[in-house]
N, C-alpha and C positions, 0 to 999 in steps of 0.2 A: 504494500500500500504506500503511495507516495506521501510526502510530507504534507502537501496541500490537501489531499483527501483525508488524511489522519487528523488534520488540525481541528476541524469543526467537531468531530467526534471526541477528540481528546479534550478540547477546550471546554465542552459542555460537561464532561464527566469529571475533569480534574478538580475544579474547585467546588462543583456541586456536591461531590462526596464529602468534602470537608465542611461545607456550609451546613448541610443537613445533619451531619454527624456531630458537629459542635454546638448546634443551636441549643440542645438540651443541656449539654454539659456546662456551657457558659452560664446558663441560668442557675443550674444547681450550684455552681461555684459561688455565684453571687449570694445565694441564700446562706452559704456556710461561712463566707468571709465576714469579718467584722467591718464596721463602717469606717475604719481608719483609712486615711488616704495613702496607704502603701501601694506601690505598683503591683499590679496583678502579674504573677509569674505562674505559668502552667508547665506541666511536664512536657508539653508538646511545643513549647516556644521555639526551640531551635529548629524544629521541623517546619513550623509555619514561617519563621524568618527565612529559612532556605527556600521554601516554596515561593515566598515573596520575591526573592532575588531571581529565581528561575522565571517567574512571570514577567519581570522586568526585562530580562535577557531575551525571552521569546518575543516580547512585544517589539523590541528593536529589530531582532533578527528576521521576524516574519515580514515586517515592513521592508527591510532591506532586500529580502529575497522575493518580493512581489506578492506577498500574501495580501489578499483583498479582504481584510478583516476589520479594518478601521480600529476602533477602540476596544475590540473584544478582550484583549489581554488586560488592559487597564480596568475594564468592567469586571473581569474575573478577580482582579486584585481588590476592587471595591467590595465585591460579594464576600470575599474572605474577611475583610475588615468588618463588614456588617455582621457576618455570622459570629465573629469572635466578640462582638459588642465591645470593641476596644475603647478604652479611655484615651484621652488626647495624647498622653505620653506613649502609650503602647501603640497607638495608631501611627505616631511619628516614627517609631522603630520599624514598623512594617513598610511604611512609605520610603524610608531611607534605604531599606534593603532592596525594594523594587527599583529605586533610582540607581543604586549601586550596580545591580544586574544590567540595567539599561546602559548606563555610562561605561561599564567595563567592556561590554561588547562593542559599543560605539567607538571606543578608543582603539580597538583591534581590527574590526572589520569595516571597510569602506565600500566594499562591493560583495555581492553574493558569490561565494565560491563553493566548491565541493566541501571544503572544510567547514564553512558556515552552515551548509545544509546538514552535515553530519552533527554539528553542534546542536542544531535545532532538534534533531532526532534524539540525541542523548538527553537533552534537557526535558523534552516532552516525556520521555520514559522515566527519568528521575522524578519529575513533578507528579506523574501519575502514581508512582510507587510511594512517594511521600504522602500523597493524599489518601491512598488506600491504607497505609500504615497508621496514620493519625486516626482515621475513622475506626479502624479495627481495634486499636489500643484504647482510645479515649472517647470514642463516639458515644452517643446517648444509648444507654442500656434500657430497654423496655421489656 
């Protein structure tokens, strides 16, 4: 399956899994947390931060390689933030990692090359794996 054909399917499944899986766990965490203004830290933070970085990288690379997706990847990032119900400081960390992924690939790739296409494939696979792992380990249990 080509990158272009995989993209829509992967994009819809990638963050949707996390969004659905975390919706309940974020609420449950809120109920257990005291009202103190301490930053929320979850056991899946590193995975979500990495997923944020991957979404930023894919957003840049798909545009570079002619993907006709508009703001799809940015929208996926917003869905992740919304599902996490991130406070402003936490949201800023996710946005920073998204921008780091975007800027990192922008500094390296100026044209779409076979290496760029391979990077897209690797990042799509890693992002899908992270999303599945987070939902399997920390998703809402009913």
